[in-house]
C-alpha positions, -999 to +999 in steps of 0.1 A: -021+229-056-054+224-036-073+192-033-109+196-037-130+165-024-164+164-039-193+141-024-229+141-033-249+155-004-277+131-006-253+100-007-237+110+025-247+082+050-272+070+024-260+033+023-268+014+052-253-018+038-220-003+036-225+012+070-232-023+085-206-045+069-178-024+061-176+010+080-176-005+115-145-023+123-144-049+151-125-038+182-085-040+175-090-031+139-069-005+121-074+019+089-052-002+069-059-038+082-092-033+100-115-066+107-146-058+088-181-075+101-180-089+065-154-108+044-158-112+005-157-149-003-163-145-038-176-127-067-188-130-104-187-100-126-205-096-161-217-064-181-251-060-197-262-033-222-288-012-211-296+017-238-267+036-245-245+026-212-233-005-198-245-019-162-221-040-141-237-071-128-218-086-099-229-116-079-211-112-043-208-140-016-202-125+018-191-141+050-202-124+082-191-126+118-212-147+143-230-115+157-256-118+127-288-135+141-317-148+117-338-118+127-310-094+122-304-108+086-340-109+077-342-072+087-312-063+067-328-081+036-360-065+040-345-030+046-319-030+019-331-052-012-337-029-041-320-002-024-307+021-049-278+049-043-263+077-067-226+088-059-201+108-076-173+110-050-140+123-063-112+147-057-101+173-082-069+189-080-070+230-081-039+247-092-032+274-065-031+310-075+000+327-082+008+341-048+046+350-059+052+387-063+085+381-078+068+365-111+067+396-131+088+400-161+080+424-189+088+403-217+075+369-203+050+372-177+046+342-156+015+351-132-018+337-136-037+367-154-024+401-163-030+427-185-006+438-214+000+473-228+018+463-261+015+491-288+009+528-287-020+533-310-038+564-295-066+564-321-077+527-314-074+533-277-097+561-280-122+540-303-124+514-279-137+537-252-171+546-273-179+514-291-192+478-280-161+455-271-179+427-291-173+445-322-134+445-316-110+418-333-111+385-316-075+372-309-089+335-308-107+342-344-070+353-357-054+321-344-080+299-360-077+320-393-040+315-393-042+279-398-038+267-433-074+266-448-104+281-433-139+269-431-165+289-449-181+302-414-145+315-406-148+339-438-176+355-422-164+360-389-130+374-401-145+401-426-173+409-400-199+392-422-184+409-453-188+444-441-151+448-444-138+425-473-103+436-472-098+423-437-094+388-453-059+399-467-048+413-434-032+396-403-046+398-370-018+378-353+022+386-361+054+377-345+071+400-321+090+430-332+123+418-344+156+432-334+175+455-363+144+457-384+123+489-391+109+497-358+089+528-347+077+530-308+081+493-306+061+485-334+072+460-365+073+478-399+081+457-429+097+476-458+074+487-485+071+512-511+031+513-507+024+541-482-007+522-472+011+491-468+012+488-428-027+495-426-036+471-454-014+443-434-024+451-398-060+438-390-063+462-361-055+493-380-076+482-411-104+474-389-102+508-372-100+525-408-137+510-415-148+516-380-179+534-390-194+501-410-223+485-391-212+451-378-244+439-359-239+403-370-203+403-357-213+417-327-241+393-317-218+365-328-191+374-304-216+367-273-208+331-271-173+320-286-165+281-290-127+277-295-125+241-309-089+237-322-056+231-310-052+270-297-017+271-278+011+290-264+025+294-299-004+311-310-004+332-277+029+349-284+021+361-319+010+394-305+028+420-327-003+437-340-024+438-307-025+472-292-031+456-259-050+427-243-060+406-214-040+375-210-053+347-184-037+314-179-063+283-181-055+265-149-041+232-158-059+205-134-035+177-147-002+195-147+013+168-125+016+133-138+026+103-115+056+084-123+068+053-105+105+056-089+131+029-088+123+025-050+086+020-058+074+056-046+051+076-067+069+109-079+044+135-097+063+152-126+053+186-139+038+188-177+036+220-195+004+213-214-032+200-210-039+164-221-073+156-233-095+133-220-112+100-232-144+116-236-131+146-255-112+121-276-142+099-282-160+129-294-134+145-316-127+113-331-164+106-341-167+139-354-192+153-327-169+176-309-191+205-317-220+188-296-196+185-266-183+219-263-217+232-272-231+215-243-210+237-219-238+261-227-271+243-242-270+214-218-301+204-199-283+210-167-293+212-131-279+222-097-270+195-077-259+197-041-224+187-031-202+187+001-170+204-014-142+204+011-167+200+039-188+229+027-225+224+010-222+239-024-244+238-053-227+230-085-244+229-121-243+193-136-256+175-165-256+139-179-232+128-208-252+097-215-285+120-218-263+143-239-255+116-263-294+103-264-305+137-272-281+140-303-303+141-333-298+148-370-303+182-386-302+217-370-276+244-375-240+245-362-244+281-344-270+301-332-270+340-344-252+349-310-223+324-313-193+319-330-175+287-339-137+285-344-121+255-359-096+249-386-105+232-418-095+196-408-121+198-378-149+181-396-185+177-381-211+154-390-235+182-394-215+195-425-225+162-444-261+171-443-266+133-445-289+112-421-268+081-427-234+099-419-249+112-388-261+078-375-230+061-387-207+084-366-232+082-338-229+046-337-191+049-338-193+074-309-216+048-286-188+020-292-161+043-281-181+055-250-191+021-241-151+012-243-143+041-221-171+039-195-165+002-191-128+008-180-141+034-154-167+012-136-162+006-100-167-029-087-183-039-052-149-041-037-136-009-053-168+011-042-183-006-011-153-021+006-121+002-002-144+035-009-124+046-039-129+077-055-146+077-090-124+086-120-128+122-132-115+138-166-112+175-173-132+182-202-127+221-211-128+255-195-157+281-193-144+317-192-175+340-182-163+380-187-180+406-171-177+444-166-167+451-131-200+456-110-221+442-134-235+406-128-247+404-167-220+384-187-204+405-215-190+377-233-187+338-226-158+317-242-158+279-243-124+258-247-124+221-253-095+205-235-071+198-263-036+191-263-020+225-257-045+249-245-031+270-217-035+308-223-064+324-232-057+360-248-089+386-248-085+416-272-121+424-272-116+450-243-118+487-238-088+507-229-090+518-194-121+495-181-120+470-155-131+434-163-136+401-142-130+368-156-147+337-139-127+306-146-148+274-144-134+240-153-158+213-168-152+177-152-165+145-163-170+123-134-177+088-138-201+082-109-223+051-096-258+046-094-258+012-077-284-013-063-285-041-040-310-070-051-314-108-041-300-108-009-304-142+002-289-165+032-267-193+016-251-225+035-215-221+049-190-249+054-185-233+093-214-234+111-201-206+135-201-183+101-229-169+083-229-163+044-252-144+021-254-139-016-263-104-032-266-091-067-247-059-070-257-036-100-236-005-108-250+017-136-225+045-145-236+079-139-215+101-160-221+136-152-201+169-162-197+191-134-188+229-134-162+236-108-153+274-104-116+275-104-106+314-100-116+348-105-093+374-120-100+413-122-080+428-150-073+465-164-053+478-192-038+515-185-007+527-201+025+523-182+041+553-168+069+569-193+105+570-185+115+602-170+137+626-195+173+626-197+182+662-188+210+683-200+218+719-187+235+743-210+244+779-210+258+806-235+292+818-223+284+854-239+247+855-227+238+866-190+209+849-169+200+824-196+196+786-186+189+763-213+174+728-205+172+699-229+147+672-221+155+639-241+128+614-246+139+578-236+131+548-257+126+513-246+114+498-214+130+500-180+126+470-154+141+473-122+135+440-108+159+445-076+144+482-064+109+481-073+088+506-056+053+524-055+048+555-076+049+585-049+018+606-047+024+638-061+001+668-074-030+650-091-016+617-098-035+594-070-061+582-096-034+571-119-015+553-091-047+534-083-053+525-119-016+514-122-022+490-090-050+472-108-028+472-143+002+456-126-018+437-099+011+449-077+014+482-054+050+486-069+056+502-104+070+472-124+079+487-158+082+523-171+081+525-209+092+549-235+063+541-258+036+560-238+054+595-236+038+622-255+069+644-256+055+669-234+072+676-200+063+694-168+093+713-154+093+723-115+116+748-098+122+760-061+148+787-051+153+771-016+167+736-007+138+712-007+133+690+024+110+663+006+100+659-030+065+672-017+078+707-016+079+709-054+041+707-052+029+742-065+060+747-078+052+739-115+074+765-137+063+750-172+046+725-194+067+722-227+065+703-259+089+707-288+080+726-319+093+704-342+070+682-363+082+655-386+069+646-422+046+621-407+028+646-384+043+635-351+058+658-328+094+655-318+097+639-284+127+660-274+122+697-262+142+727-253+132+750-226+149+785-218+149+798-181+160+831-168+178+829-136+199+849-112+236+846-109+254+831-076+221+816-066+210+780-063+180+767-081+162+732-078+148+715-105+126+683-109+111+670-142+080+647-152+070+632-186+035+630-196+017+602-212-005+608-243-034+604-220-021+633-196-008+608-171+026+615-154+058+597-147+077+593-115+090+627-105+128+629-117+157+633-095+162+665-081+192+688-097+206+719-084+220+746-108+241+776-102+252+803-129+278+826-119+298+856-138+334+862-142+344+894-162+326+892-193+317+852-193+293+833-177+298+798-161+274+769-151+276+743-124+250+716-119+245+682-102+222+659-086+211+674-052+220+649-026+227+670+008+209+668+029+193+635+023+159+636+012+132+613+032+096+611+027+090+584+053+082+580+091+111+586+115+127+557+128+132+549+167+157+530+182+151+501+205+172+494+238+170+455+229+168+438+195+142+411+188+157+377+174+130+354+161+141+316+159+119+285+150+126+256+173+143+225+162+109+208+155+100+234+131+134+230+111+138+193+111+147+176+078+134+140+076+167+130+057+155+090+059+124+097+039+142+120+015+168+093+008+141+065+006+118+083-019+143+104-040+172+093-059+185+130-069+186+163-049+171+181-078+141+156-073+140+162-036+142+199-039+110+200-055+089+187-027+110+203+000+096+207+035+108+213+070+094+204+102+087+171+124+056+154+111+044+153+146+042+187+155+006+200+157+011+234+133+042+246+112+052+281+111+058+278+075+021+277+070+022+316+079+033+329+047+011+355+032-010+385+041-039+366+048-023+343+073+003+355+097+016+358+133+012+390+150+037+401+176+023+432+195+048+456+213+035+480+241+054+507+257+049+507+295+056+545+296+032+559+271+009+528+264+014+531+226+013+500+208+031+484+177+022+456+159+048+433+138+033+409+114+056+378+109+059+359+078+079+327+073+090+312+039+113+284+030+136+296+003+151+268-020+175+271-050+153+277-082 
């Protein structure tokens, strides 16, 4: 988890008072116990109302060292009295990207963003290629509709503004396929005597049946989608009806919460959900959460220069107090290019259509905001002497979706940080199209706009010391800052089918006829222990490139029976192959079963008869095709031989194993072996620190590290493809060179 340090560019070095009194310790001072040129003798705090906000007024008495002459004091007063500075210095914890290539699991992805091919629906896949993605079903809308009771605007969205009235009785969300129920191609079918039951209950299929209807209002409203309800992981799992989707984890900035251990040290425990900020609670409890989430788009924002981890960056900001002041009675909840998703119990003041109700709840919000602000204002000691960071709160997310290569957003989704929000499921996507998602976190920073007034010299009991009094005023400057967190690139394609199961037959009394049965394999095959890329063969390179985007990995992580079309390619050689590539150009036949079931579907099992010579070995390999014509991996190679004995024929077949088929570079032996070992300083374990900080081994292992704290650089930092140590080997005879890229990783028990 990266720590982002944010400082206003214009505030850097802008406070000469702080620089003169507290940033220059006397000789011998240390960071923890330094001797400042000034010490606080007393301070008196009070709070004044100033419009919407509060202002902290603090009269501070300082004692200066004896280096301050009268002339120096006078210049100090003239130059700094009335000086006003605005700053929002803070630190934000940014979740690190998922860099572990072993987090893939077909039934429960744990990576930050992934595409998911859930159900085979060829008609829907083809439909999405030709129509606007904003006309497709919106999964977040389905989650809002599934709540008990729906606000009036939800009915319009769910029925695509009345163009498909039957949609209100269908379900966009559905549970995962249960075991031992009616299943076809991994799709759950409830038993019913009504032949149209499935279409009438499945929102996606019903919408497809009525796809020719005009849905301009629905498409327009899908441009900006506001999610203002407790959308959570329980909703995200209800993907039973969804043919395919992109799923993006909304980063949890406050996933780690501090806990004080018995020994007094602080330990950070992991939380599984977001927690709403006080500002979010203030607006929700006052029935103005619609105003807050709409501000993510409609605010009077500006670009402000910040130093972010040492780099100057322009971030978009807007002011919360200004937002409150601009709230006026009247107006519409949503523009025609906006979709508001909320549940029935989520009330807004705008619903009442009453000026009295509006201003009553606005007054309630004012009181709540003032109470929250008062607890966050930094005093003179906090801000000037100790240089503390300002408090910040995570308010929500903005997700900007674009087609790859196009800077114009297709859609923007806005999420208020309510309890439970974590995953965003996007179903408004085209099959086999690349999308980018820009994840932006919205933070409220309780900054300061402070002023020095009434700087005066006062008497001191010690003639050798000088005392001054000043009035320190701090007016909170609460800015919502947009912080880019991550960008994901996703593409849905069908995973490769499982290679068919092959059985060879012969007829004892028939010569030369070899029968081959190709049997479809159901289910999903996940081989976590021997993951490997699909081998280039024939015309499959473009499909391989698309699969790399789908899996976000070079390896094929899943093969699935659901994508098989029941069409197979049969390859045959009459000479022993030296490599699988020998089968290129040796396509014998493309076959499909002629059996058609009552539902119009072809059987996925096929038979093929080949005529071969007796007492001659033949070598076969097979591929299954998807419904889009993409191919599986090439099957294992089979060797088959048929021979005749008197008036009967016999068949022998087996997997082809000898000689071993290789398709990689030859290996070269070395006269000496290389052994790379870290030094003792790199593997040092500070047991004393572990014992003082953690009470159990399980607590300690979560924060496990190796290496002496005094070493300049740890080898464990070289742990990914962007940062590694390169070892170059060069032959003295031929001059040939070989590079070894070395990565280091600490393995701990999960």
